[in-house]
N, C-alpha and C positions, 0 to 999 in steps of 0.2 A: 584063413582070410580069403576072403572074397577075390574073385576076378578084378583086375582095375581097368576100366574102360574110359577112353576119352576121344572126343571127337577132335578132330584138326582140318584144317583146309591148309590143301597142297599148293606147290608153287603156281601163280596164274598162268593159263593158256591163253595165248594173244594171237592176232593175225598180224604181222608184219607186212607192212605196205612197203615196198622197195622203193626209196625216194630217186633211186638213179634212174626209174624210170621217168621220160616225161610227163606222162600224166598224172604219176602220183606224186612227183615232186611239186605239184600246185595244192599248198594246205587245203584250200576249200575242197579240192574232190576228196583229199582224205577224209575231212571232216562230214562231207556228205555220207560216205561210205560208212563208217563209224555210225552216224545218225540213222540209217537205214537198216542197222542189223538190230535184229530184236535178243539182245545178248543175254538177257535175262531169261528168256523163253529157252534159246539155245543150251544154256548150261543148266536149266532143268533138265532139258528133253535128254542130254548127253550123259548128264552125271547124276540128275535123280536128286532127292531134297537134301538139303543142309551145305548146298554150294553158295557161293558169292561170285557174282558180277563184277564186283565192283573192289577187288584186291590188287590192282594194278596201277602205279609201280608199285607203290610201299603201302599195306594195308593200316587198319587202326591198331594191330598189334603193335606198331611202334608209334604210340600217340605223341610223340615230341615231333615225329616227322610227317605224319598223316594231317589231312586236312578234311575233313566233313564234308560232306556233298553239299550240305546246305550253306557251307562256307566258302564254297570254290568262288572263283569267277564267275561272271554270266556263262562265258564264251566255253570253259570248262565242263559247265553244268549242262549246258545244251547239248555237250555232246552225248551224255550218259541218257538222254530221253530218246526213247524209241520214237522217230516220225516220220513215216516213208515221204510223205506230202513233203514238208520241210527239206527233206536230203533232196528232193526231185528240182526244187525249186532252186537249192545251191548249186545244183549242177548243171540247169540251165543260165544261172548268173556267171557260172564259172567259166560258161562258152561250149558245155556239151549238151543242147536240147536231144541230141539223137542218142546219147551214150556213148560208150565205145568198149572195148574188149579188154579181158586181163587175163593173165596166165597165173594159177595157183600151181605149184608143185607141191607133192606129198609123197611121202613113204605109203608102201602097201603094209608094211609092217603096224602102222598106227592107224586101228581102224577107228578109235573116238574121231581120230583128226578130219578121217574123210566123212565121217556123220556130222561135225561141225561143218564144213565143208561144203556139202550137199545143201545143207539148210541154208548157209550164206549165201550159195548161187541163185536159190528162189528168191531170198531178200533183196538180192541185188538187181536182178531180172525185173523186179517193179521197178525199179528205177532207172530202167533201160541200160542197165551193164549187165553185160554177158561176162559171165566166171567160166573161163575152161580149165578143168581140173586135170593137170597131168600127174598121174599118179605112178609112180616109179617104182621098179623093184628097190628094195632096203638097200643092199648094198650100192647101187649105181644115185640113189638119191645120199646116202653119206659120202660117197666120193665127191660127188658135184659139189657140198656143201663144204666138206672137209677136207677133201684131199689136198686143194691146193693152199690152205689157209687163206686165200682170199676174199672169200663170201663172210660178210658180218666183220671184217677188219678194215673199217672206213681208212681213205687214204691211199690205200693199196693201188689204186687204178685199176685192177680186174675187176670185169664184170660176170657176174652169173645171171644165165638167162632165167629170171624169173620176175613177176610183178609181187606176187605175195605168196608166203608162207604161213604154215601154223607151228607155233612154237612154245615151248616151256623152259626157258633157261634162266630166267632171274625170281629170285626168291624175293616174297613181300613182305619179309620177316627180318631183312639183312639191307638196310639202306644202300650199304657202301658196292655190296655184290649186285642188288636187285639194278639201281639206275647205272651205275658202270657195265652191267652185261648189255641193259639195252640201249644205252644212249651215249657210248664210249666207243673206243676202237678197241674192242675187247675179243673180237672174233666170235661174237655171239648177236652181234648188232645187226641183225638181218634186213632192219628196214632202214639201214645204213644212212640213220639219223647223224648228223653232224653239225654242231654248232659250238664257234669257237668261245663264245661266253660262257654254255653251260660248260665246257670243257674245263674251262680255267675256274669256274666257281667249283665244279667238281674236286680239280685238284688242290683249290684252295680249302675245302673241308677235308681232304685227306691230311693237309698240315695244320689245320686248328687244332689245339691242345683241349682248348675250353670247350665242354660238354653243350652248353647250352649255345654257344656262338655256330658250334658245329652243326646242331640239330638245325637252327635256325637257315643254314644254307641250304642243307638237306631237305629241308621243309619245301623252301623255295624251291629246288629243282625237280621236288617230287609233282609239282604243279606244274611245271614248265613242260616236264615230260608228259603228262596226262593230255596237256592244251596242245600240245605239237599234233595230236593224231596220228604220227607214226605207227601205234601199234592201235590195233582195237581189241580190248579185253573181252574175253569169252568168259574170264573170271577163275576161281579156283574150285576144283571139286572138293567133296569132304571124303573125307577116310577115316576110319577107327583104328585106335592104336590099342594094345592088350597089353599086360603086364600081369605076371602071376608073381604075388609079393612073397611067395613061401620059396621062391627060387633065391638061393645067398649066391653072392659073389660073381654074378654074372651080369655083365654090362653092357651086350651085343644089342 
């Protein structure tokens, strides 16, 4: 038999905008940064053909939870269209006509993220935002985020010194894990997004037995998560899976 080959989309890569930051706590600022980011070009430049910049939070692989782009609220659709002139106007209206500076922390071990950050730095510079890249030795980066268990665990009161970072911790094909990792006190919520109503609805979905009712709740939360602009989706890279059909009794 012939070798079986399948193309799949991996977990989406996102830029987490730390809402503990005084500047990034403002939704309009986060919206401006997302609109100023050419996500499609970055996805293609870093990951090549076959990727998808629009797989976050939950992708079309879960049709009961996914909302097609043309059916999203206007505010969410606006986020997905690259427009630096509009982004600049939003920043001016938000009270930042001269822009501001942000710090992004990165691990030296994750070269694709450094490539992404370098392009984002240029895009944001065009609207007056200076992005300073703090590239850390991998162990130091890991210790900063995971050593105390505080970063991304909303409500701990602990602060970690960053405005934004790049992560890929939320599966786009598993609604509870995808939404939970990014928008609840999961330990991976590096945007430090916290909304009492979101959490209450998420917990309700966990307790809901009826599939249709559960999916309706998650579908609503999926839109709320995107529209919050707590994360800027760079999207999913494409990868290939191979299988040798003649190999028997192997499930690894």
